[in-house]
C-alpha positions, 0 to 999 in steps of 0.5 A: 711704540712711539715713532717719529720722523727723524728730520728735526733741525739741529745745527752742526759742523760737517763731520765724517764718521766712517764706521766699519761693520761686519759683512763676511759675505763681502770677503773671499774665503781664507786660505787658512783657518788662522787667517779667518778673522784678519783676512775677512776684516781686511777685505771687508774694510777695504771694500766698504772704504772703496764703496763709500769713497765712490758714493759719498759725492752723491750725498746731498745735505738738504736745508729746507723751509716749509713756508706755509702750513699745509696738509700734514706739515707745519711751517718750519725750518729743518734739514735732511738728506738726499742723494743724486739718482740722475747725474745728467738731469740733476735729480735728487731722491729724498723723503716725501716729508722732506719735499713736503706736500706744500710750498717749500724752499730748499737748498743742498750742499754737495758733500765733496765740493761743499757747493750749494745748489738750489733745489726745486721740488718736482714730485712728492708721492701722495702716499709713500714717503719719497719725493724728488728734487731737481737742481741745475747741473751747470751750477756745479763747478768743482766736482764731478757729479756722480749718481747712486744706482737704485737696486730694490731687488738686492735687498735681503735679510742679513746683508750689511748696510750703511746709512749715509747722510746728514744724521743729527745735524752733522754734514755727513755721517755714516751709520752701519747696520744689518737688514733684519726684516723686509716685511715690517708694516709701515710705521705710524707717526700719529694722527694728523701727521704724514703716514705711509700705507699699502707698502712694506718697510725694511727694518734695521738697528742703525740708530738713525736720528734727526736729519737722516731722513732721505739718506740712501741705504747702501749695500757693499756694492754701492747701490741704494737698496732702500730709503731711510724714512724714520725710526723708533724713539724708544729703541735703535730701530730704523725704518727704510722704504723699499724702492720698487715704486720709486724706480717706476716714478723715476723712469717716468720723470726721466722720460717726461711722462705723467705719473699715474697714481690710482687708489680705491681709498682702501688701506690694506695690511699684511697678515700672516697665514694664522691670522688670515685663517681666523678671518675665514680663509679656507684650506683649499684657497690657502693651499693654492696661494702657498703653492703659487707663492712658495716664499709667502708668509701671509696675505693682504687683508682690508684694514680700513675703507675711507667713507664715501670712497670708491670702495665704500659699501663694497669692501669691508674691514677684514676682507681677504684679498684673493685676486685682482682682475683674475690674478692672484697677488699677495704683496703691495707692489703688485697691488699698487701696480694694478691701481696705478695702471688702471686710473679711471678704469674698473677693477674686478676684485675678489675677496673672501669675507668669512666663508663667502667669496665676493666678486666686486667691481670697483672704479680706480680713482685718480690719487692726484685728484684727491691730493690738494694742490692749492690753498687760500690765505685769508686773515692769516689763515691757510685753508685747503681741501681735505687730503687723503692723508687726513681722511685716512688719519681721522677716518672721514670722507674727503670733501664736505668742507674746507680744511684749516691748515693754519688758523692764523689771526682771524680764525684763531680769534674765533677759537678755531684751531688747526685740523678743523673742517669748516662746513658753513660760512655765513650760514652758507655751505662751503663743501669746496675751496671755491665755494669758500672763496665765493662766500668770503669774497662777499663779506666786508672787513670787520663783518661778524658772521657765523661759521660752523666747523668741527675738529677732525679728531672729534667729528661728533661735536659740531661747533658754531662760532662768530668770526670777525672778517679780517681784510685789513691786516692780511691779504686774501689770495689763492696759491696753486702749485706749479709742477714745472717751476716748483713754485706755488703761483699766487692769484689775488682774490677779489678785494673787500667789498667795503667796511662793515657798517654797524647799525644802532641798537638799543639794550636795557640793563639788568635790574639789581636789588637796592640792597647792593647800594650805589654800586648797582647804578655803576654797572651800566657804566661798565663795558667789556673790552676785547683787543685783538693783536694781528702781529707779535710786537712790543714784546706782547705774546698773546693775540687776544686780550680782554678786560673791563672798561669804564665809560667816563664820558657818555656824550663823547663816548670815552672809555678807560681800561687797563693796559692788560686789555689794550696793551699796544696800538696796532690791533682791533678793539671791540666793546660790548655794552649791556652784554647785548651790543658790540661796537668797534672801539678806537684807541686814542690815548695810551699812557706810557707809565700808568696802567690805562688806555683811553678808547673812543666809540660811536655813541650813536651805535648805542641807540637809546641805551642808557649810559649813566654819567660818571663822576670821578673823585680826586680824593685819594683812597687810604688804608682803612677807607670803606669802598664799594667794589663794582666789577664785571666778570668775563661772562658779564655777571656783576659783582658788587660788594662793600669792602675795606682798603687794607693797604696802599703800597708800592708793587713790583712787576717782574721784568719779562723777556722779551721786554714788554710794558710794566707798570711803575711809579704808582701805588696799588690799592689792596682790598679786604675781599679782592676779586679777579675781575676788573671794575671800579672802586666807588664811595657811598655817593657813587663817585669813582675813586679808583679803577680796579685794574688788571696788571700783566705779571708776565707769568710763565704758568698760571694766571697772567694778571693780578688785580689792584686798585689804581687811583683815578686822580692820575687819569682825570687830567687826561680825560678832561683834555680828551673831552675837549678834543685835545690829546694832552702833551704830558711830560715826565721824568723817565725813571723807575722809582722805588721806596727805601727805608729811612734807616737805609738812607741814613747808612747811605749818608742822609743827615739828621736834618733831612730825616727830620724834614721827611718825617714832618712832611708826611705823618704816615710815611717813613721812606725816601725815593730811590732811583732804581733805573733810568730810561736810556736815551733820555736826559734823566739817563745822562744826569741821574744814576741808579741808587740816587736818593731824591730828597726834594723837588723844588726844595720840598721833601719828596716821599711819594711817587706822586711827588715826582709824577704829578709834574706833567705840565713842566719841562724841567724838574729841580731835584735835590739828590743824595749821591754817594753821601753828597747832596746835589742840586740838579735840574733835569729836563723832562721827556715828552711822553708819547700818547701811543705805542708802536705805529709802524712795523715792517715785515721782511724775509719772515721777520718783523721789524719795528722801532725799539719800544719803550720797554726796550729803552727801560731795560737797557742802559744803551740801545743800539742804533738800528731797527729792532727785530721783534719776531722771527717766524717759523719756516722763514728765510730769516729763521733758516739763515740764523736771524734771531729776534731781540736783535738790532740790524745796524747794517745791510750790505754795509749800509747803515740802517738806523731807522725803518726808512733806511732799512726799507731802502737798503733791502728794497733793491735786493733781488729774490735769490740774492743774499742780504748781509746783516750786521746784528747786535744782539740783546746780550751785546754780541755782534754777529753777521748773518746772510739771509737769502731773500725770497720775494715770492713767499716773503715779500716786504710789507709795511703797516703804518697807522695815521694820526687818527689810529687808522691804517694808512692805505698808501701805495706800498703799505702792503706789498708782496715783492721786494 
């Protein structure tokens, strides 16, 4: 059966849904038979109404964010339920998967007064699905606080119940049911998720759903007899946790005493007598047990023994539990009481194994000691020691490595995923978190070191990978749980010992047969380019990008590559030469329209490695030309073939959402025998005529790129300028053009005279240039319109993209247009094209803000004046309070925020716990005001800015963890 915890977030308005059920036990006996139905219904209804009216004020609707991946839980925002069990101390009972084992921020809404209370976690059980929050009772001003008494002893089959809580996102919902079972096994939610064991669960058909986790299961007397925990996804069954162990923990909390929890790392299951007999239970023992426990239907049997735990090598699966310290017991409550009362002590456990009875002495381990209470953040990853929950889920021993709760930036790049266990780092064993911190502290930023790991789901496959140490983009710190404040206190770990120093190396190239023609010499001029994106900005969705670069200056170390490989400015670049030498790269130029970027590397790092000198040809390719395709696969296998240019045509890249770079205003070169690998197109002399480039097509499924040749002549002016050490300042008409047929232009009003001029200007073309759209905020957007036909530039007919795009050294372009049948002459100022993309980002409340990037201006006719929210992370205050990506924040607390400086100044003075009121303009032009509660501890303001040299500025405040 497919089961699931019911705590998924769904937004909804408060809605009280009173439901009347059947409980004939609650009504007095009727005086007459004819009054049976009406009198019982009336009495039952009246009693339930009174009960619900009494207990509803104690119900708390909980909204929470799991602020970090930890153990079984993932970073997310969600909602659930709870109820007050101590009105004096302000203690709220809910599920363990609502309190969560990791760091959390939670708030509650009291259902009677609708007051908001701040919830502080004070206990989460390591195994069972219950936990406690606490709130300050002095903050409740408009209602009398009430509590619901706990009465686990009153649970019995057949009684009518009500589940009262935040069901399906409703603020208050009341569901009825009848207890059907008290001895159901604990539900299984799947490997790697929270699971409960060593307890019975109750079952009823109450159809609880998302948000009802933590709701009290109420009897007609207004007492909580169980705690709603989960349900089946394929039926109406709901599962409730008994309250026996909850009552024990609550009393200890109320008395201010420690909460001992013991374990022998063994999972027991309850088996009926018929199954137990098949396991070897003898008749004499069965008779004694049945006579001692008259109402019993079975016994406890060992189901699973965790490797290297206290019971490993002593207990075995299938052992029948007979006695503990001489006392016979057959239920989980008594068994857990023995464990919890004897932490660090020995227990004598008697089991029957087949025909033999074994007397075993087992030491009880502290359960809290094997429950992680700290984690390390490094390179965006979250790491902690393996928990009992995960050890049980995957049948592995606790210890022996560091658990990956979140791979983040650094580990994800190495192919390491969540639920992996790291065993060595830099060839040094890391069995504990402290050992991992020690090794990581010794590593330099950008140092590449081996790491050995395995996924918990497949411990038989040990893997080794290379990680590139990230101490540049993300912090390195330790968080430790504080059970007094409910906050995880951070400790900064040692700073990076420096930057990794790359040593020069020399490599030889593979030797290719002379039959491959001039292409065999160009292979040595190709290199593999890999770009790593640490933050999701500029509409880019993937962290890892790669492609093939061409070395265009072997002395200055310049490489040209497509923007599918290097899509933006902020990130790390690695270049691989001869499939042997890896060196860091640096972005020095990123064209805003054409699909190319120019990188730089330190030529000294290649030692004596031969790098050929490349000649770039200004001769454009045409249909029917013979060329040599020289490409490299991702595995660095050369692909060389002679082929034919079958077409040189315009192409269209679909518009993505979120908006991202699209190649426009250039023709692509199609080949007779294309390949799906990057490279170059050369002539018989070996001169490069085109870059065989990857274009991002923003596909939802399948390959995310397609390949076309890009004429190299559009790159030559930039390369020549960069060779001289000058970053060129180019100008351009910021519009998107498309070709239209002359026949269509005639219908739009173009006269015969212009048709003749166009036909005579280009013998192989019969098209005109049509304006598809303009980039907002530019002079072109003010002077030009969609649908304008460009007839001429400076009086010369314009029929190709290059007739417009080649004028990069001018400041004004004189255009002749056809608009609505009228011929116009307009002088349009050209825009200065940036040589970089986004160079500054700011993180606040779990969202990333940036200046709107070029693709945004290309997508919208009018861009709001504000800071652009590019991403909202799961489990952040921004997500919980309804801030959405693809919006502009134009005001913070009525202060205008037209740029990042104004936004930073506006949020800087807002203290933790206070609300920031944001006025947002969404992508679809709707205006909305949201209030975000600021948290400076887990979601402090941080900022990254690149200098003119492309390096991160390490000024004070570049990366902070406070508001």
